C-alpha positions in Angstrom: 16.1 -5.3 -20.3 15.8 -1.4 -20.4 18.8 0.3 -19.0 17.8 4.2 -18.6 15.8 5.8 -16.3 14.6 9.5 -15.4 14.4 10.2 -12.2 12.3 13.6 -11.0 13.8 15.7 -8.5 13.0 19.0 -9.4 10.3 19.6 -6.5 10.4 22.3 -4.0 9.8 19.9 -0.8 7.7 22.7 0.8 6.1 20.0 3.3 9.7 19.0 4.5 10.8 22.2 5.2 10.4 22.1 8.9 12.8 19.0 9.2 15.2 20.0 6.0 15.7 23.3 5.3 17.5 24.7 2.0 17.6 21.5 0.0 15.8 19.6 -2.8 13.9 16.6 -1.4 16.2 14.1 -2.9 18.9 15.6 -1.1 17.4 15.0 2.4 19.7 13.6 4.5 19.1 9.8 5.1 21.8 8.2 7.7 25.0 9.1 5.8 23.9 9.7 2.5 21.3 11.8 0.9 17.8 10.0 -0.2 19.0 10.2 -3.7 21.9 8.1 -2.9 20.0 5.1 -1.8 17.7 5.6 -5.2 20.8 5.4 -7.3 22.1 2.5 -5.6 19.1 0.6 -6.0 18.8 1.4 -9.7 22.2 0.6 -10.1 21.9 -3.0 -8.4 19.0 -3.5 -11.1 20.8 -3.2 -14.0 20.0 0.7 -14.9 23.2 2.0 -16.5 22.1 5.3 -17.5 20.1 7.7 -14.9 19.0 11.2 -16.3 17.9 13.7 -13.2 15.4 16.3 -14.2 16.0 18.7 -11.6 14.8 22.1 -10.6 15.1 23.9 -6.9 18.6 24.1 -5.9 19.7 22.1 -8.5 23.6 23.0 -8.1 23.5 20.9 -4.8 22.5 17.7 -6.6 25.1 18.3 -9.1 27.8 18.8 -7.2 27.1 15.8 -4.7 26.7 13.5 -8.0 30.2 14.6 -9.0 31.7 13.7 -6.1 30.1 10.7 -5.0 31.8 7.8 -7.2 28.5 6.3 -7.8 29.9 4.5 -10.9 26.6 5.0 -13.0 26.4 7.6 -15.7 24.2 10.4 -14.8 22.8 13.3 -17.0 21.0 16.3 -15.6 18.5 18.5 -17.2 17.5 21.8 -15.3 13.7 23.3 -15.4 14.4 27.1 -15.6 10.7 27.5 -14.5 8.5 25.0 -13.3 7.0 22.6 -15.9 5.1 20.3 -14.0 5.7 16.4 -13.6 4.9 15.8 -17.4 7.4 18.7 -18.5 9.7 17.5 -16.5 9.6 14.2 -18.1 9.7 15.5 -21.6 12.7 17.6 -21.0 14.6 14.8 -19.7 13.5 12.6 -22.5 16.0 14.5 -24.7 18.9 12.9 -22.8 17.6 9.4 -23.2 19.4 7.6 -25.9 17.1 4.7 -26.7 13.2 4.4 -27.0 12.0 3.0 -24.0 12.6 4.2 -20.3 11.8 3.8 -16.9 10.7 7.1 -14.8 10.5 7.2 -11.2 10.3 10.2 -8.6 13.5 11.5 -6.6 11.6 11.5 -3.1 10.2 8.0 -3.4 11.9 4.6 -3.0 9.7 1.5 -4.2 11.7 -1.8 -4.4 9.8 -2.9 -7.9 12.0 -5.8 -9.3 12.4 -3.8 -12.8 13.0 -6.8 -14.7 9.5 -8.2 -13.8 8.1 -4.8 -14.6 9.7 -5.1 -18.2 8.3 -8.4 -18.7 4.9 -7.5 -17.7 5.2 -4.7 -20.1 6.1 -6.6 -22.9 3.5 -9.1 -22.0 0.7 -6.7 -22.4 2.2 -4.9 -25.2 1.6 -2.0 -23.2 2.3 1.7 -24.2 2.8 2.6 -20.5 2.9 0.7 -17.6 2.4 1.8 -13.8 4.0 0.0 -10.8 1.3 0.0 -8.2 1.7 -0.9 -4.3 -1.0 -2.5 -2.4 -1.8 -0.5 0.7 -4.0 -0.6 3.7 -5.9 1.9 6.0 -4.6 4.7 4.1 -6.0 8.3 3.2 -2.8 10.1 2.0 -2.8 8.8 -1.7 -5.4 8.1 -4.3 -6.2 4.6 -5.3 -6.1 2.6 -8.7 -8.6 0.3 -10.0 -7.7 -2.4 -12.7 -9.9 -5.1 -14.6 -9.2 -8.6 -14.6 -6.2 -8.1 -17.1 -4.3 -5.8 -15.4 -5.6 -2.8 -17.5 -6.0 0.3 -15.4 -9.8 1.6 -15.4 -9.9 4.4 -13.0 -7.8 7.0 -10.5 -9.7 7.5 -7.4 -9.4 10.6 -5.4 -7.6 10.5 -2.3 -10.0 9.6 0.8 -9.7 6.8 3.4 -9.8 3.1 2.4 -9.2 0.1 4.2 -7.1 -1.4 1.5 -6.4 -0.5 -2.2 -3.6 -0.1 -4.6 -1.9 3.3 -4.9 0.5 4.7 -7.7 4.0 4.1 -6.6 5.4 6.5 -8.9 7.6 4.1 -11.2 6.3 4.1 -14.8 7.6 2.2 -17.8 7.1 4.0 -21.3 8.8 5.4 -24.6 9.8 8.4 -26.4 7.5 7.2 -29.5 4.2 6.9 -27.2 4.9 10.3 -25.3 5.9 12.3 -28.3 2.5 10.8 -30.1 0.5 12.7 -27.6 1.1 16.2 -28.7 1.8 17.2 -25.2 2.7 20.8 -24.4 6.1 22.3 -22.5 4.3 22.5 -19.3 1.9 19.8 -17.9 0.9 17.2 -15.3 1.9 13.9 -16.1 -0.9 12.7 -13.8 -4.0 14.5 -15.3 -2.7 14.7 -19.1 -1.4 11.2 -19.9 -2.2 9.0 -16.8 -5.9 10.0 -16.2 -6.7 10.6 -20.1 -5.2 7.3 -21.4 -7.2 4.1 -22.0 -4.4 2.0 -22.6 -2.3 1.9 -19.5 -1.8 -1.4 -17.3 -0.9 -1.7 -13.9 1.8 -4.4 -12.0 1.5 -4.9 -8.7 4.4 -5.2 -6.7 4.1 -5.6 -2.7 7.7 -4.3 -2.0 9.4 -2.0 0.2 7.7 1.4 -0.3 8.4 4.7 1.2 7.7 8.5 0.1 9.9 11.0 2.4 7.4 14.0 1.3 5.8 14.7 4.5 8.1 14.9 8.0 6.5 11.4 9.8 7.7 9.2 6.8 11.0 11.1 6.8 11.3 10.3 10.2 10.7 6.5 9.5 13.1 6.4 6.6 15.9 7.3 8.9 15.8 3.6 10.6 14.5 1.7 7.3 17.1 2.8 5.0 19.5 5.0 7.0 20.4 2.5 9.4 
């Protein structure tokens, strides 16, 4: 089992400013704790022992909280001095990953994917990069993902209203070896330059709890679902 995970937590959180001012999204209060607490707790419970936080906006708040929180998990930090995009944030954080393979997740999304099942799927498919996909109904906030009968991703579709579909849940499994082989720039979009251009990605479907706190309505909902 892989025991390392990169958490992308450098976003500005502009859509949440009306309800959470002057905090990075991962530090948005949920009940008695910041959202990041629930994410790290879930990772730890699933066997992750080392987390690399890729930080940017108000990074000192995250670092100070982690040092005081007594989370019983090893945490490393990298800080973007200028915005590097989701891809650049991953490459920067990769410098702190000790092994070859690792998970990636977003610091403003909670997706209860069984990581050991994602890992088994990844091995079975001999995949270079695997994505966790969430079945969704009557949605328009997210784009959707199409698969063939073997679980290979065939298309990423633009946002529009759909009665049902699979969305990218923001949890990935890949390796240093694969990403380094792509010759990527320092600043880039992981979604545009890696996910949409690769022809060898696989999608693992998991109908487990999912929430993205990036908008006020879902941030309000998470208070009762995670923070109670």
